[in-house]
N, C-alpha and C positions, 0 to 999 in steps of 0.2 A: 770689565774692569771699572771700578768706581774711583774717579780721580781724587775725591776727598780722602780716600784711604791711603793714597800713596804719599810718602814723604817727598818734600820738595826736591831733595837730591835725586830721587828715583825719577821724578818728573823731568828734571833737567837732563838726566841720562837718556830718557826717551826722546827728548828734543834733539840731542846730538845724533842719536841713531836715525831719526827721521831726516836730518839734514845731511847725512853721510854722502849721498851721491852728489848733492850740490856742492858740498865742500871739496869733493874730489876734483872739481872743475875750476876751483878758485884759488888764487894765491894771496888775495887780500880781501878784507871786508869787515863787516861787523855783524855778529850774531846778536840779535836782541830777543829778550824774553820779558814779556809783560806779566806781572804777578799781582793777583788780588786775593786777599785772605790766604796767603801762602800757597796759592794754586796757580799754576801756569795757565795763562789764557792764550793770547796771541803770541806767536814767535815767528822768527824768520831770519833772513839774511839781507842786509844792505850790502851789496857787493860792488866792487870796483874791478870788473873783469878786463878792462883795457889798460895796457901799458903803453907809454909813449917814450920815444927817444927822438927829440927834436920834433919834426913834423910827422914822423912815422908812428902810426897807432897800430897795435897788434893785440890779439887775444893771448892770454897766458897759454903756454904749451901744455902744462899740466898743473893740477891743483895740489891740495894737501894729500900726502900719502897716508896710508893707514896708521903708521907710527906717529905722524904729525897730528892726525885727528885724535888718536888716543891721548897724546900729551895735552892737546887742547882741551879735550873733555875732562881730563883729570884736573887741569888748572881751573876750569869752570866749577867743578864740584868742590874743589878745595876753597874757592873764593866764597862759597856759601857760608862758611864759618864766620865770615866778617859781616854778613848781612844782619841788621838789627831792626828790621821793619817788616810789615806784612803786605803793604801795597806799594807797588812801584815798578821799576824796570831795571834790568841788568843788561849792560852792553858789553860784549866780549869782542874787542877789536883784534884782528889778526893780520899778519903780513909775513910773507916769506922774504927773507933777505939773505942772499948768498947761501941758500939751502938750509937756513936756520929759521925756525918758526918764532916770531916775536908776537907776544900777546899783551894786552892790557885790559883791565876790567873797570867799568864805571857803574856805580850804583846810583839810582835815582829813586828816592822815596816820594810817595804821593799821599796827600791827605785831602780829605773832603770837608770843607767848611760846614756844609749842611749837617754832617754827622757830629761835628764839634759843637755846633750851636744846639742841636737837639740833646746832646749829652749834658751840656751846661744847663739847659732848661730842666732836665730830669733832676739834676743835682739840686737845683734851687727848690724844687717841690719837695724834696726829701727833708728839708730843714724845718 
């Protein structure tokens, strides 16, 4: 499979499928996806597996169910419609609250000054 031939939505779907087992053990965290030229590079989960009540710390008893994961993945795929850049990172934060999945999405665009300066120099030569 050649990554360049896959639409970003399909790549994101593959990311969530790869993270399925890990998400099944977590009740909160952040899925991050680094993107360069509209291709997924590095991805993973920053997770918060410990819950505390007072001084007592415990692991979550269960993580996201299959239906929660499906909903989470659909939210992530839908959010791609709002992305307007080719380089950056998307963070999908999630938390279970009273058996309800709560999510939020953060987009971070990245630009490279070296590319900007080299483009500027090319344009000056064209005049």
